[in-house]
Every structure is written in structure tokens, then in C-alpha cells.
C-alpha positions as CSV (number, residue, x, y, z in Angstrom):
1,M,-24.7,56.9,84.7
2,P,-22.1,59.0,86.8
3,L,-19.4,57.4,89.2
4,T,-20.0,58.1,92.7
5,L,-17.2,57.9,95.3
6,I,-17.6,57.5,98.8
7,T,-15.1,58.9,101.3
8,A,-15.2,59.6,104.9
9,N,-14.4,62.5,107.1
10,R,-12.1,65.1,105.0
11,N,-10.1,66.3,108.4
12,Y,-9.1,62.6,109.2
13,S,-9.5,60.2,106.0
14,S,-6.0,59.4,104.4
15,W,-7.4,56.6,102.0
16,S,-10.2,58.8,100.8
17,L,-8.3,61.9,99.5
18,R,-6.0,59.7,97.3
19,P,-8.6,59.0,94.7
20,W,-10.5,62.0,95.3
21,V,-8.1,64.6,94.6
22,L,-6.9,62.2,91.8
23,M,-9.9,62.6,90.6
24,K,-10.7,66.5,91.0
25,A,-6.8,67.4,89.4
26,L,-7.6,65.0,86.3
27,G,-11.4,66.4,85.8
28,I,-12.8,63.2,85.9
29,P,-16.6,63.5,86.9
30,F,-18.0,61.9,89.9
31,D,-21.1,62.5,92.5
32,D,-19.2,63.3,95.9
33,R,-20.3,60.7,98.7
34,L,-19.5,61.5,102.4
35,E,-20.0,59.0,104.8
36,P,-18.3,60.0,108.2
37,F,-16.6,58.0,110.6
38,L,-18.9,58.6,113.8
39,E,-17.8,55.5,115.9
40,P,-14.3,54.1,116.7
41,D,-15.3,50.9,114.7
42,N,-17.3,51.7,111.3
43,Y,-17.3,48.3,110.3
44,A,-20.5,47.3,110.4
45,A,-22.2,50.5,108.7
46,F,-19.7,50.8,106.3
47,R,-20.1,46.9,105.0
48,A,-23.7,48.6,103.9
49,F,-21.8,49.8,100.4
50,S,-18.0,48.6,101.2
51,P,-17.0,45.1,100.7
52,S,-14.1,45.8,103.2
53,G,-15.9,47.8,105.4
54,Q,-13.5,50.5,104.5
55,V,-13.6,53.9,102.4
56,P,-12.8,55.0,99.7
57,V,-15.4,52.7,97.4
58,L,-16.1,53.8,94.0
59,I,-20.1,52.9,92.5
60,D,-19.8,52.4,88.6
61,G,-23.2,51.5,88.1
62,D,-23.6,48.2,89.6
63,R,-19.9,47.3,90.2
64,T,-18.6,48.1,93.2
65,I,-14.6,49.1,93.5
66,W,-13.1,49.4,96.6
67,D,-9.5,50.1,98.0
68,S,-7.5,53.6,97.0
69,L,-5.4,51.6,94.8
70,G,-8.0,49.1,93.2
71,I,-9.6,52.7,92.5
72,A,-7.1,54.0,91.0
73,L,-5.8,50.9,88.8
74,F,-9.7,50.7,87.6
75,L,-9.4,54.5,86.3
76,A,-6.4,54.2,84.5
77,E,-8.2,51.8,82.5
78,R,-10.7,54.5,81.4
79,F,-9.1,57.7,81.8
80,P,-6.0,59.4,80.4
81,G,-3.6,60.8,82.7
82,V,-3.6,58.4,86.0
83,W,-0.3,57.0,85.2
84,P,2.8,59.5,83.5
85,A,3.1,59.0,79.7
86,D,6.6,58.5,79.8
87,E,7.4,54.5,80.2
88,A,10.5,55.1,82.6
89,A,8.5,58.1,84.6
90,R,5.4,55.1,84.4
91,A,7.2,52.2,86.4
92,W,8.8,54.4,88.4
93,A,5.7,56.1,89.7
94,I,3.7,52.8,89.8
95,C,6.3,51.6,92.4
96,A,6.5,54.5,94.4
97,T,2.6,54.6,94.8
98,C,2.6,51.0,95.8
99,E,5.6,51.7,98.3
100,M,3.4,54.3,99.8
101,H,-0.3,52.4,99.9
102,G,1.8,49.3,101.2
103,G,4.7,50.6,103.5
104,F,5.1,53.8,105.8
105,S,3.2,52.3,108.9
106,A,5.2,54.6,111.7
107,L,4.2,57.8,109.6
108,R,0.8,56.6,109.5
109,N,0.6,55.5,113.2
110,D,2.7,57.9,114.5
111,C,1.5,61.1,112.5
112,T,-2.2,60.6,112.1
113,M,-3.8,62.9,109.5
114,N,-5.8,65.5,110.6
115,V,-6.1,68.6,108.5
116,G,-6.9,71.3,111.0
117,V,-4.6,71.7,113.3
118,R,-0.9,72.2,114.1
119,V,1.4,69.8,116.5
120,N,4.3,70.1,118.2
121,P,5.2,66.3,117.9
122,R,6.8,64.3,120.4
123,P,10.6,62.8,119.7
124,A,10.1,60.6,116.5
125,S,10.9,57.0,117.3
126,P,13.5,55.3,114.6
127,A,10.6,54.1,112.6
128,L,9.3,57.6,111.9
129,E,12.6,58.9,111.1
130,R,13.5,55.8,108.6
131,N,9.8,56.5,106.8
132,V,9.7,60.4,106.6
133,A,13.6,60.1,105.3
134,R,12.5,57.6,102.3
135,V,9.4,60.2,101.6
136,A,12.6,62.6,101.4
137,E,14.6,60.8,99.1
138,L,11.4,59.2,97.0
139,W,10.2,62.7,96.4
140,A,14.1,64.2,95.5
141,E,14.6,61.2,93.0
142,G,11.3,61.7,91.6
143,I,11.4,65.3,90.6
144,D,15.2,65.2,90.1
145,R,14.8,62.1,87.3
146,F,11.6,63.3,85.4
147,G,11.9,67.1,86.0
148,G,9.2,68.1,88.2
149,P,7.6,70.2,89.1
150,W,5.4,67.1,89.8
151,L,6.7,63.9,91.6
152,A,7.0,61.9,88.0
153,G,7.1,65.0,85.8
154,P,5.4,67.8,84.4
155,D,1.6,66.7,85.3
156,F,-0.1,65.8,88.4
157,T,-0.6,61.7,88.4
158,A,-1.7,58.8,90.7
159,V,1.9,59.0,92.3
160,D,1.0,62.7,93.4
161,A,-2.3,61.9,94.8
162,F,-1.1,58.7,97.0
163,Y,1.3,61.1,98.7
164,A,-1.0,64.3,98.9
165,P,-1.8,63.1,103.0
166,V,1.5,63.1,103.4
167,A,1.8,66.6,102.2
168,F,-0.9,67.4,105.0
169,R,1.3,65.5,107.7
170,V,4.4,67.4,106.7
171,R,2.4,70.8,107.7
172,T,0.7,69.6,110.6
173,Y,3.5,68.0,112.3
174,G,6.4,70.0,110.8
175,L,8.5,67.3,109.5
176,D,11.6,67.7,107.5
177,V,11.3,66.1,104.0
178,G,14.2,68.5,102.7
179,P,13.8,71.4,100.1
180,I,12.9,69.5,97.2
181,G,10.0,67.8,99.5
182,A,8.8,71.1,100.8
183,A,8.3,72.9,97.4
184,W,6.3,70.0,96.6
185,V,4.6,70.3,99.7
186,A,3.8,73.8,99.2
187,Q,2.8,73.1,95.7
188,M,0.6,70.4,96.4
189,L,-1.1,72.2,99.3
190,D,-1.9,75.2,97.0
191,H,-3.2,72.9,94.3
192,P,-6.8,73.7,93.6
193,A,-8.1,70.3,95.0
194,M,-6.4,70.1,97.7
195,R,-7.6,73.4,99.2
196,D,-11.3,72.2,98.0
197,W,-10.5,69.2,100.5
198,E,-9.0,71.7,103.2
199,A,-11.8,74.1,103.2
200,T,-14.4,71.5,103.9
201,A,-12.4,69.9,106.2
202,L,-12.6,72.9,108.1
203,T,-16.1,73.2,108.2
204,E,-16.5,69.7,109.9
205,T,-17.4,69.5,113.6
206,W,-17.2,65.9,113.7
207,R,-15.1,64.6,116.3
208,E,-14.5,60.9,116.7
209,D,-12.9,59.7,119.8
210,S,-10.0,57.1,118.5
211,H,-8.8,59.7,115.8
212,E,-8.6,62.5,118.5
213,A,-7.0,60.1,121.1
214,E,-4.3,59.1,118.1
215,L,-3.8,63.3,117.8
216,L,-3.3,63.6,121.3
217,A,-0.4,60.8,121.5
218,A,1.4,62.4,118.5
219,G,2.1,65.6,120.7
220,A,0.6,68.9,121.8
221,I,-1.6,70.7,119.5
222,T,-0.3,74.6,119.0
223,A,-3.3,75.5,116.9
224,D,-6.6,74.1,115.7
225,Y,-8.3,75.7,113.2
226,R,-11.4,73.2,112.6
227,A,-15.3,74.5,113.2
228,G,-16.7,74.0,116.5
């Protein structure tokens, strides 16, 4: 029985993007099920398939695996390539992935993911400036230490997938992540899985009020490439 990955709107759902792009990049087969955000609070509806009332969720037969990090750890036990083969790179990648999963709240809150738009952002708060600087530092460290072109070496791994939503945010808001970070973002956005995700995002006509309000709070929209 194939795996089923449940995700939400391509345009908004940064958490969904992580396991989706990881599985696509590694060639892990799965059925793709989309459950869009239709209300400001989707908890009750999503509880029908997700213990946490959130996405993403991976279904493996009678097992339900939730949370993007939980899914990555589950996949790593069953498929090669989720983490780097090199021990030092693997240790760094796991730490950087966990830091992304548990931190960067200002980046998440002040620069909501919206794939199809470009924004002239409001002046950054000190917390956002620290977050962006830390992202740039991490990316440069990984590429310098492990030789690139991906964050932990020559192959795309979970650490790249977990920072994939940041690549979209960098483009949307014009964030400065330094020359090494900018090169990684360009490479990431050109990855076939990312281009596939973006192409679908641009066709979506859903608009969810709370996500759109977060976007308007972030700055002035200068371009909107979304359908509808």
C-alpha cells in the first residue's frame, strides 16, 4: 500500500512543503492528498485525519505519522538519503533541521509564506533581523563545511527540505541572506520539486482571510501572480 501525504494549500502551507519536497526530491513514492485551509481555524475539520488537527500528515497503512519532523524521522528509518551519509554532516544537518523546526518565530510570523506574491516589507523588527542573520549564518556554515551545493554536502537532504519554505520567503520579501545564501535560494527555487510546488500554488484560487491578513501586515504587495 503506498504512502499518502496529506498537505494543505501550496501557496500558504510551509509545514506541508517540507515532507512533500523531501519525498519528491528523494523519489519516495506517495499519494498526494490536498486538504485546503478554508477557515481561520481548521482544527475541527483536520482532526478527522490528523491527531494534532494540523498538517502535514503521513498515512502508512493503519499508521498515522504527524508533524513534519516526525514524518522526516519516520522516513529516515525506511528510505536512504533523508540524512547525509557523512557522520559530521549528518550531525550538523539534524541540529540545523531541529533549529528550524523549533525556532525562527519572528521569521514565521513577520514573513508569512505566500508563494505567489512579492512584497515590499515593513521595516524589520530586531527579532526578525536576528532570525534572518542566523539563517544566513547557518546556510553559509553548512555549505562552507561540507562543500555544497546543498546545505549538508553534495546531496539534497532533509535539512534542505526544512529550509525550503524560507527560500520562498527570501524571494517574496527580498530578504538579505548573503551571497552564499542567495546562491542556495536560487538553486532551491530551481529544483524540479520546488518548481512543481510553485506551479500548483499559482493555480490555486483559494483565499483564506487570516493568511491574507498576515500578508497585508507584512508590507505592501508589489506583484501577485496567483490565479483568480
